[in-house]
C-alpha positions in Angstrom: 5.4 85.8 28.5 4.6 84.0 32.3 6.4 83.4 35.2 6.0 80.8 37.5 6.8 81.7 41.4 6.2 79.4 44.8 2.8 80.5 46.4 4.4 80.1 49.8 4.9 78.0 52.8 2.6 74.5 53.3 1.3 72.5 50.6 2.9 73.0 47.2 1.1 75.9 45.5 2.1 78.0 42.5 1.1 81.5 41.2 1.8 81.9 37.0 2.1 85.6 36.0 0.7 86.3 32.7 2.1 88.9 30.8 0.6 91.2 28.1 0.3 94.5 26.1 -3.8 94.1 26.3 -6.8 92.8 27.8 -7.4 90.2 25.2 -4.2 88.9 25.0 -4.0 88.3 28.5 -7.2 86.7 29.2 -6.0 84.1 26.5 -2.6 83.6 28.7 -4.3 83.4 32.2 -7.2 81.2 30.9 -4.4 78.3 30.1 -4.1 77.7 34.1 -7.5 78.2 35.0 -8.2 75.2 37.3 -4.6 74.3 37.7 -3.1 77.5 39.9 -3.5 80.9 41.1 -2.9 83.4 38.2 -2.1 86.9 37.5 -2.4 89.2 34.7 0.3 91.8 34.4 -0.8 94.5 32.2 2.6 96.3 30.9 2.3 100.1 29.9 -1.5 99.4 29.7 -4.2 102.5 28.5 -6.5 103.9 30.9 -9.6 102.0 29.1 -7.8 98.5 28.9 -7.1 98.7 32.5 -10.4 99.4 33.5 -11.6 96.7 31.1 -9.1 94.1 32.6 -10.5 94.8 36.1 -13.8 93.5 34.7 -12.5 90.6 33.2 -10.1 89.5 36.5 -13.4 89.9 38.8 -15.3 87.8 36.3 -12.9 85.1 35.7 -11.2 84.9 39.5 -7.7 85.8 38.6 -5.5 88.8 40.1 -4.5 91.7 38.0 -1.2 93.9 38.1 0.1 96.8 35.9 3.6 97.6 34.4 4.6 101.1 33.9 8.5 101.8 33.6 9.5 98.3 35.3 7.7 99.0 38.3 4.7 96.7 38.9 1.5 97.7 40.5 -1.2 95.4 42.0 -5.0 96.4 41.2 -6.7 93.3 42.3 -5.0 90.3 44.1 -5.3 86.5 42.8 -8.4 85.5 45.0 -7.8 83.3 47.8 -9.2 79.7 46.9 -9.8 76.2 48.6 -9.2 74.0 46.1 -7.0 71.0 46.8 -3.7 71.0 44.6 -2.5 67.6 45.6 -5.0 65.3 43.2 -5.8 64.8 39.8 -4.8 66.9 37.2 -3.6 70.0 39.4 -1.3 67.5 41.3 0.3 66.4 37.9 0.7 70.3 36.7 2.4 71.1 39.8 4.8 68.1 39.9 5.5 69.2 36.3 6.2 72.7 36.8 8.2 72.1 39.6 10.3 69.7 38.4 11.1 72.2 35.8 11.9 75.0 38.2 14.8 72.4 39.5 
């Protein structure tokens, strides 16, 4: 499952949170949005080994990481700050399509 939220004031930006029970499925989910927006993987009720491996993946692939235990989310790593121009090309089309679906 993925959720979309507005990333804040200024030019249009979104953050996609992808929920998964293990890192492999989560990596597949967040990778679908690589290059289009800020991404955060939320591991639900993770084992400690899965959480440690997910930190390695998040650091290498450039997405944020949170874990959820008993419906409480905890930040492990914030999504990296990017200076990507979201106003042109495929990113702009993706952003417009997502924002149009939210209205």
